[in-house]
Each structure stands twice: as structure tokens, then as C-alpha cells.
TORFI-861402 format. One line per field, with one value per residue: residue number from 0; residue in one letter; x, y, z of N, C-alpha, C in turn. Coordinates in steps of 0.2 Angstrom, whole numbers. Atoms other than C-alpha are relative to their C-alpha. Layout:
# residues N
num: NUM_...
residu: A_...
nX: X_...
nY: Y_...
nZ: Z_...
caX: X_...
caY: Y_...
caZ: Z_...
cX: X_...
cY: Y_...
cZ: Z_...
***
This chain:
# residues 311
num: 0_1_2_3_4_5_6_7_8_9_10_11_12_13_14_15_16_17_18_19_20_21_22_23_24_25_26_27_28_29_30_31_32_33_34_35_36_37_38_39_40_41_42_43_44_45_46_47_48_49_50_51_52_53_54_55_56_57_58_59_60_61_62_63_64_65_66_67_68_69_70_71_72_73_74_75_76_77_78_79_80_81_82_83_84_85_86_87_88_89_90_91_92_93_94_95_96_97_98_99_100_101_102_103_104_105_106_107_108_109_110_111_112_113_114_115_116_117_118_119_120_121_122_123_124_125_126_127_128_129_130_131_132_133_134_135_136_137_138_139_140_141_142_143_144_145_146_147_148_149_150_151_152_153_154_155_156_157_158_159_160_161_162_163_164_165_166_167_168_169_170_171_172_173_174_175_176_177_178_179_180_181_182_183_184_185_186_187_188_189_190_191_192_193_194_195_196_197_198_199_200_201_202_203_204_205_206_207_208_209_210_211_212_213_214_215_216_217_218_219_220_221_222_223_224_225_226_227_228_229_230_231_232_233_234_235_236_237_238_239_240_241_242_243_244_245_246_247_248_249_250_251_252_253_254_255_256_257_258_259_260_261_262_263_264_265_266_267_268_269_270_271_272_273_274_275_276_277_278_279_280_281_282_283_284_285_286_287_288_289_290_291_292_293_294_295_296_297_298_299_300_301_302_303_304_305_306_307_308_309_310
residu: X_X_X_X_X_X_X_X_X_X_X_X_X_X_X_X_X_X_X_X_X_X_X_X_X_X_X_X_X_X_X_X_X_X_X_X_X_X_X_X_X_X_X_X_X_X_X_X_X_X_X_X_X_X_X_X_X_X_X_X_X_X_X_X_X_X_X_X_X_X_X_X_X_X_X_X_X_X_X_X_X_X_X_X_X_X_X_X_X_X_X_X_X_X_X_X_X_X_X_X_X_X_X_X_X_X_X_X_X_X_X_X_X_X_X_X_X_X_X_X_X_X_X_X_X_X_X_X_X_X_X_X_X_X_X_X_X_X_X_X_X_X_X_X_X_X_X_X_X_X_X_X_X_X_X_X_X_X_X_X_X_X_X_X_X_X_X_X_X_X_X_X_X_X_X_X_X_X_X_X_X_X_X_X_X_X_X_X_X_X_X_X_X_X_X_X_X_X_X_X_X_X_X_X_X_X_X_X_X_X_X_X_X_X_X_X_X_X_X_X_X_X_X_X_X_X_X_X_X_X_X_X_X_X_X_X_X_X_X_X_X_X_X_X_X_X_X_X_X_X_X_X_X_X_X_X_X_X_X_X_X_X_X_X_X_X_X_X_X_X_X_X_X_X_X_X_X_X_X_X_X_X_X_X_X_X_X_X_X_X_X_X_X_X_X_X_X_X_X_X_X_X_X_X_X_X_X_X_X_X_X
nX: -7_2_-1_-7_-2_3_-2_-8_2_1_-4_-5_3_1_-6_-2_5_-3_5_5_3_-5_1_6_3_-9_-3_5_5_-3_-6_-1_-2_-8_4_-4_2_7_0_-3_-1_-2_-5_0_-5_3_-7_1_-4_1_3_2_3_-3_-8_-7_-3_7_0_-5_-5_4_5_-1_-3_10_1_-2_6_7_-1_0_6_6_-1_4_7_3_0_2_-4_1_-7_-5_-7_-4_-5_0_-7_0_-6_-4_-5_-5_3_5_-5_7_5_8_1_4_9_1_1_7_3_3_0_9_1_1_2_6_2_-4_-2_-8_-5_-5_-8_0_-7_-1_-5_-2_-6_-3_4_6_5_8_1_2_2_2_1_3_4_5_8_1_9_3_9_5_-5_-4_3_-5_2_3_6_6_4_5_7_-1_0_-6_2_-6_3_-2_3_-4_-4_-5_-6_-4_2_-4_5_-4_-6_3_6_0_1_8_1_5_5_0_3_7_3_0_1_8_3_-5_-1_-1_-7_-2_-6_-1_2_-9_-1_9_9_-2_-7_-1_5_-6_-3_3_3_-5_-3_5_4_8_2_0_3_-2_2_-5_3_-1_-9_-3_-7_-1_3_-6_0_7_-5_-4_3_3_1_-4_-8_-6_4_-2_-2_-7_-7_-4_4_-3_9_3_4_1_9_7_4_4_1_-8_0_9_-2_-5_4_1_-4_-4_-1_-7_0_-1_7_2_4_3_-1_1_1_-3_3_-2_1_-6_0_2_4_4_7_0_6_6_3_-2_-7_-4_-4_-5_-6_-2_-6_-2_-9_-10_-5_-5_0_-6_-3_3_4_-8_-1
nY: 7_6_9_0_-2_6_4_-3_1_5_5_-3_3_7_1_0_-1_-7_3_-4_-2_-5_0_5_0_1_-1_0_-2_-6_-1_5_-2_3_-3_-1_2_2_-3_2_-5_0_-1_3_-6_-1_-3_-5_-4_-4_4_5_-3_-7_-2_-5_-6_-4_-6_-3_5_2_3_7_0_1_3_5_2_2_3_3_0_6_8_-1_0_6_5_-5_-2_-9_-3_-3_-3_4_-1_1_-1_-2_1_-7_-1_-1_-6_-2_-5_-2_-6_3_5_-6_3_6_1_-2_5_5_-5_-4_5_1_-4_-1_9_0_6_-6_4_0_2_3_3_-4_1_-1_4_-1_-2_-4_4_-4_-3_6_-2_4_-1_3_-1_4_-4_1_6_-6_3_7_5_0_2_6_1_6_5_0_2_2_-2_-6_-6_-3_-6_-5_-7_-3_2_6_0_-6_-4_-1_-5_-7_0_8_-5_-4_3_-2_5_-2_4_-4_3_2_-1_-2_6_3_-2_0_7_4_1_3_2_-8_-1_-7_1_-4_4_-1_4_5_1_0_3_8_3_0_7_6_2_2_4_-2_-6_-9_-3_-4_0_-4_-7_-2_0_-7_3_-5_-3_-1_9_-1_-4_4_3_5_0_4_0_-5_0_5_2_-6_-3_-6_-1_1_-3_6_6_4_2_1_2_-4_-2_-6_-1_-6_-4_-3_-2_-8_-3_-2_-7_-2_-3_6_4_6_1_7_4_7_6_9_5_6_2_0_-4_-7_-2_-5_-3_-4_-5_4_6_4_4_5_-1_-4_4_-4_-2_-9_0_5_-1_5_2_3_7_6_5_5_7
nZ: 5_5_-1_-1_-4_-2_0_-3_-5_1_2_-8_-9_0_-2_-9_-3_-5_-5_-1_-6_1_8_1_8_5_7_7_-1_3_-4_-5_-4_-8_-7_-6_-4_1_1_5_6_5_5_0_7_7_5_6_6_7_6_-1_-3_2_4_-2_5_-1_-8_-5_-6_-4_2_-3_-7_1_0_-3_-7_0_3_-6_-4_3_-2_-3_0_3_-7_-5_-6_-2_0_-7_2_4_0_9_3_6_4_2_7_-4_4_-5_-6_-9_2_5_-5_-7_4_2_-8_-5_1_-6_-10_2_-3_-7_-5_-1_-4_-5_1_-1_2_-4_1_8_3_6_3_9_3_2_5_-1_1_-2_-2_0_-9_-6_-5_-6_-1_-5_-2_-5_-5_-5_-4_3_2_7_8_5_6_-1_-7_1_1_6_-1_-2_6_7_0_0_-2_7_5_2_10_2_-5_3_1_-3_-6_-2_-3_-6_-3_-5_-3_-5_-7_-1_1_0_-9_-2_1_-3_-8_-2_4_-1_5_1_4_4_-1_4_9_4_6_3_-2_4_-4_-8_-6_-2_-4_-5_3_-3_-6_-3_4_3_6_0_6_-4_5_5_0_-8_1_0_6_0_4_5_0_4_9_3_4_-2_-8_-3_-3_-6_-6_2_-2_4_-4_-6_-5_-6_-1_-6_0_-7_0_-4_0_4_-4_-2_6_-2_-7_3_3_-4_-4_4_3_4_10_3_0_0_3_-1_5_-3_-6_-2_5_-5_6_3_5_1_5_2_2_4_1_4_-5_-1_-8_1_-6_0_-2_-3_4_-3_-1_-1_0_4_8_5_-3_2_-9_-1_-1
caX: 478_476_473_490_492_481_489_508_499_491_505_516_504_504_523_522_508_508_499_482_484_498_492_473_472_489_493_479_465_468_481_486_484_498_490_503_499_478_482_482_490_487_498_499_509_506_522_518_527_529_519_511_499_505_512_527_523_505_503_511_523_509_497_506_514_493_491_502_492_478_480_486_474_461_466_461_445_442_444_436_451_458_473_489_505_515_531_537_551_557_566_574_580_594_588_577_583_576_562_552_555_548_530_531_531_516_507_505_507_488_484_486_481_463_462_475_486_506_519_534_551_554_569_575_586_592_597_610_602_586_575_557_551_545_536_531_520_517_503_496_478_473_455_439_424_419_428_441_431_440_435_430_413_403_386_372_356_368_367_379_382_395_399_400_399_411_422_433_446_458_449_460_447_462_473_461_449_445_448_430_439_426_413_419_417_399_394_402_398_378_378_387_397_398_415_422_437_442_438_458_456_437_419_424_441_437_420_430_436_427_419_434_438_421_415_401_393_387_374_377_363_369_354_360_379_381_392_400_398_416_414_396_405_414_412_408_401_400_414_422_411_416_431_444_449_457_440_445_424_418_414_402_388_376_363_345_340_358_354_336_344_357_348_340_350_361_366_381_383_392_379_376_371_361_369_367_366_378_371_376_380_399_400_400_384_377_360_360_349_337_335_346_359_376_392_406_422_434_444_450_467_483_494_508_504_522_522_517_508_521_526
caY: 505_495_477_476_486_474_460_466_471_455_446_459_454_437_437_440_439_455_451_458_462_475_478_478_484_480_479_483_496_515_517_503_505_503_502_507_502_509_521_518_528_527_528_528_536_541_546_558_563_573_569_556_566_582_591_604_612_618_617_625_618_626_617_599_602_605_590_579_582_584_568_558_568_557_542_550_554_537_529_544_547_565_571_574_576_573_571_576_572_577_572_587_589_596_615_616_629_637_647_634_623_638_635_618_621_635_621_609_621_625_611_603_620_618_600_605_594_601_596_590_586_578_573_583_576_578_572_573_576_584_570_571_581_568_571_558_562_551_554_550_551_548_537_549_546_532_519_516_514_498_493_476_476_479_469_460_473_487_504_511_528_544_560_573_573_561_563_575_576_577_592_603_598_582_598_608_596_596_581_576_573_586_575_559_563_570_553_542_552_552_532_518_516_499_500_516_520_537_536_539_526_528_523_507_502_507_500_482_485_485_470_459_463_462_447_454_461_475_484_499_509_519_535_538_540_561_563_579_595_595_573_580_591_576_563_549_555_539_532_546_546_527_527_544_543_556_561_558_562_545_527_519_509_505_498_505_508_523_524_534_543_549_556_567_573_578_596_601_608_593_580_564_552_532_524_507_490_475_462_442_441_440_453_470_474_489_495_503_519_507_495_484_471_470_465_477_476_487_499_514_521_509_512_497_497_492_477_461_451_445_426
caZ: 485_468_466_464_477_486_483_487_503_506_503_520_531_528_532_551_561_572_590_592_607_603_584_587_567_556_538_526_533_531_547_560_577_591_607_622_637_641_626_608_590_577_560_546_527_509_496_484_464_454_437_445_460_456_442_448_430_434_453_465_478_490_481_485_502_503_495_505_522_517_510_526_536_523_532_547_545_535_554_562_573_579_569_582_573_557_552_531_521_507_490_481_461_462_456_474_488_505_493_486_503_514_500_499_521_521_511_523_540_530_530_546_556_549_560_573_567_570_560_571_561_544_534_520_506_487_474_463_447_443_447_451_464_479_500_513_525_539_548_569_576_592_599_600_608_596_593_576_560_549_532_539_549_535_536_524_524_529_517_507_509_503_506_494_476_465_449_439_452_436_435_448_462_469_474_485_491_510_520_530_546_552_545_549_569_571_559_570_587_579_573_574_557_553_540_531_520_510_491_485_472_466_469_461_470_487_491_485_496_510_500_505_519_527_515_509_491_486_476_473_459_446_448_467_463_467_452_453_441_435_432_421_409_405_392_402_420_427_426_432_446_446_445_442_458_474_478_495_501_515_510_524_529_540_547_541_556_561_542_547_563_554_539_552_561_549_545_538_519_516_510_514_501_500_486_492_501_506_499_506_486_487_471_467_458_449_446_430_424_413_428_426_438_433_439_445_442_453_439_451_451_449_458_452_434_430_441_442_456_468_469
cX: -3_-1_6_2_-1_5_5_-3_-2_5_6_-2_1_7_4_-7_2_-6_-7_1_4_-2_-4_-1_6_-2_-7_-6_6_6_-1_-1_2_-3_7_-5_-9_0_1_2_-3_3_0_6_-2_8_-3_5_-1_-2_-5_-8_-1_4_0_-1_-7_-4_5_3_-5_-8_1_3_-8_-2_2_-3_-4_-2_-2_-6_-9_-1_-3_-8_-3_1_-3_3_4_7_5_5_4_7_-1_6_-1_4_1_3_5_0_-3_4_-6_-8_-4_0_-4_-7_0_-4_-6_-6_-5_-1_-8_-3_-2_-2_-8_0_8_5_7_6_7_8_-2_6_1_7_0_4_4_1_-6_-6_-6_1_-2_-3_-6_-2_-2_-4_-2_-4_2_-8_-4_-5_-3_5_1_-5_5_-5_-5_-6_-5_-6_-5_-4_3_-2_6_-1_8_-1_0_-2_8_3_0_4_7_-1_4_-3_6_5_-4_-8_1_-1_-6_3_-6_-5_-1_-2_-6_-2_2_-2_-8_-3_5_2_2_8_1_8_0_2_8_-1_-7_-4_2_4_-3_-6_-1_4_-1_-6_4_1_-4_-5_-6_0_-3_-5_0_-6_3_-3_2_8_0_6_1_1_6_-1_-7_1_5_-3_-2_-1_0_4_3_-2_2_5_8_1_1_-7_-2_-6_1_-3_-4_-4_1_-5_-8_-3_3_-2_-7_2_5_-2_-6_1_6_-3_4_-2_3_-7_4_-3_-3_4_-2_-3_6_-2_6_4_8_1_-3_-6_-3_-4_0_-6_-8_-2_4_7_5_5_3_3_6_7_-2_9_4_5_8_-2_6_1_-2_-2_4_-3_-7
cY: -1_-4_-2_2_-8_-5_0_0_-5_-3_3_-2_-6_-3_0_2_6_-1_8_3_6_5_0_3_3_2_0_3_8_2_-7_6_-4_1_0_-1_-1_2_-4_7_-4_3_-4_7_0_5_4_3_4_-3_-7_3_5_4_6_8_4_-1_3_-3_2_-5_-7_1_0_-7_-6_-1_-2_-7_-7_1_-3_-5_2_-3_-9_-6_3_-1_9_1_4_4_-2_1_2_0_2_-1_5_1_7_9_4_4_2_1_-4_-7_4_0_-2_-1_2_-5_-5_2_2_-4_-3_7_-2_-7_0_-5_3_-7_1_-3_-3_-3_3_-5_2_-3_1_5_2_-6_1_2_-5_5_-6_2_-4_2_-7_3_-2_-5_8_-3_-6_-3_0_-2_-4_1_-5_-1_1_-5_0_4_10_6_3_9_6_4_5_1_-4_0_4_3_0_5_6_-3_-6_4_6_-3_-1_-7_-2_-4_4_-5_-9_-1_1_-6_-4_0_1_-7_-3_-3_-7_-5_8_-1_8_-3_5_-6_1_-6_-9_-4_0_-2_-10_-2_-2_-6_-6_0_-2_-6_2_-1_4_3_9_5_10_9_2_3_9_0_8_9_2_-9_4_4_-9_-6_-3_0_-6_-3_3_0_-9_-2_5_0_4_3_4_1_-12_-7_-3_-3_0_2_7_6_8_1_10_7_3_5_8_2_5_8_3_-2_-7_-6_-8_-5_-8_-1_-4_-6_-6_-3_-7_-2_-4_4_4_-1_6_0_5_3_-6_-6_-7_-5_1_0_4_4_10_5_8_2_-8_1_-5_-3_-3_-4_-5_-1_-3_-8_-4
cZ: -5_-1_-1_6_7_2_3_8_5_4_7_5_5_2_8_4_7_7_-2_5_1_-4_-1_-7_-2_-6_-4_2_0_2_4_7_5_7_8_6_1_-7_-8_-5_-4_-7_-7_-8_-5_-3_-6_-4_-2_-4_2_8_2_-8_3_-7_-1_6_1_5_8_2_4_5_4_-1_6_9_-2_-2_5_4_-2_2_6_5_-3_5_5_7_-1_-1_6_-4_-9_-2_-10_0_-8_-6_-5_-5_4_2_9_4_5_-4_0_7_5_-5_1_11_1_-4_4_7_-5_-1_5_5_0_6_4_0_-3_-3_5_-2_-9_-2_-5_-4_-8_-5_-4_-7_-1_-2_1_7_10_8_2_4_5_7_11_4_6_-1_0_3_-3_1_-9_-3_-2_-6_3_5_-7_0_-5_5_2_-6_-1_0_-2_2_-5_-5_-4_-6_-1_5_-5_-2_4_9_7_4_6_2_8_5_4_7_3_2_1_7_2_-5_7_7_-1_0_1_-9_1_-2_-1_-4_-4_-7_-4_-7_-5_4_5_5_6_1_-3_5_8_-2_5_5_6_-4_0_-10_2_-5_0_-9_-2_1_6_1_1_-5_0_-6_-4_-4_-8_-5_-5_-7_0_8_3_1_2_3_3_5_-2_6_7_-1_6_6_5_-5_4_2_7_1_-2_5_2_-6_2_5_-4_-6_4_4_-4_-3_0_-8_-4_-1_-3_-8_-1_-8_-1_1_0_0_5_-9_2_-3_0_-6_-1_-5_-8_-1_-3_5_2_1_-7_2_1_2_2_-6_3_-3_-1_-2_-4_-6_-4_3_0_4_1_1_7
***
């Protein structure tokens, strides 16, 4: 979510107080938790638009379908929950027909099958004119052996880590990424994760969300940030890694002892990199390559850049 989106989401949350007993995790995290007796279900939804999240003049419908499903699977990873099922709704341009829908379906299924997530229904509607294509995925997941991980548990002294590499999503990475569902499960079942989010809007913006939700600050080191090969080819590799968004890697915090345990036990091909620490400053900072400490602004993707702040 962007800064503007964060503001309106916080306004939504203030309009009605939810019962903690029935909704232990409500508006403002990667998924909401709904308690059903002794069990819980987790739910999230994501809307993707042609011309914003992909471009069907260049991307295939299979790629669009894959990304739509993978984005919601990444929300499951962010909370270390197990994907169960999804429903998908689409808004179609007037020229779309069954063949296009079958190709979209193939992409959706290819992402879901990797993680045992079934497509169980949805809705199809169409414009009367050639308005843009839109696809919305609602995902359900369940608790694993570990407790679900939220954004609000970061503690002063925690180590800040990321999986994989960051930046360069505009070079096509955003259409082919692997949601870190398996990695999240393994991390959460090896050590205690205090907070976690998936990097959808950029490291700077998503770290800001952890800091705000947890009431803490953070310092990250520019030299430690794992910059993707695609981003390294650009004019500003560090800015790309901080702000491009749509990396869909995991950003998480854990205590120093658990970080050591995880480092010793981790044998997966997906790298885990220590990039900084949680502080009590209440603000985000970055240590530059020459050792200077500067304030870090949340400058990732802004979803609501055409709208003003809420009243």
C-alpha cells in the first residue's frame, strides 16, 4: 500500500471497531484473520489493472493470470500462512472471448498449483466498450504450525532481513516472480519472526509500514542491500532497490539470537540478507556507502497518486 492508501485504510479501520475475539487481525495487515470457533481463516484480496500492473500489449494473458494469483499468494507468505483456495473476478473488454479467458485461466492455475491453492469460483463481467481489463483475486489461507506473523511485532534491537534481491521489477521480473510461500513457512518454523511483510511497493515504503505498525525506527545499510542484476544495469541501482516495488520478497525482523540460528540452519537457494536493525528512534534512516546516516523517506509506489488525502 502507498502513503495515500495507508491513510485511507487507517480511516476505514477507525470507522468501526472490530471484535478482537472474532477478528484477531483486522484492517491494515497483509491478510485479515477471521476466527470460526476453534479455527481461523485468513483472507486477502488484490485488484490488478491492465496498463497499471501489467500491459497486455506486451504481456500475455497467461502472465497476467499468473501474476494476479501470485500477488495474493505473496500475502499468504507475508503472514506465513498456508494458501487454501481463491476466487477470481474479471472485468473484460468487449472484445474478449472464451479463448482469452482460457489463457488467463491457465496462468491463474499455474500459480495456484505450485502451492496447493485451488481456484474454486469467481465472477465474469464485461464492459460494453473497450475499457481496460481488470482481474481481482480473493485468497483464503489457514494457520500453519507457526503463529501468523503481522507487521506490528518488531522490537528494538531486532535484525532486519530480506529474501532474494531487490529492484528492477520493470524489466519483467514482476510478471515471473515466485511468491515466497515455502521460504516463509521454513523461516517461521525454524525461528520466531517478530514482524514481516512482502515487498510490494518498495523496501522504503514497506519498511515504513513495519516501523509505524510496531512503533519503532530502523537503520538499514546501503552496502548490505541485495540489488538485483536488473537493477544494477540501471542508472540508480540503490534507488531502484529501495523504491521500485513489486519485488514480492519477504522483509522481516527477528532477534539477534534467532538471526544467528536461522543463518546457521538456512540451506535454501533463496538468499536471506541482513540489511539493518530496528531502533528506538521512531524514524527510518539509511547508512550511506560513505558511512553517513541519513533519513530515509518512504518513496515506493503510490497507488492513489490521483487522489488527495482523506478528510
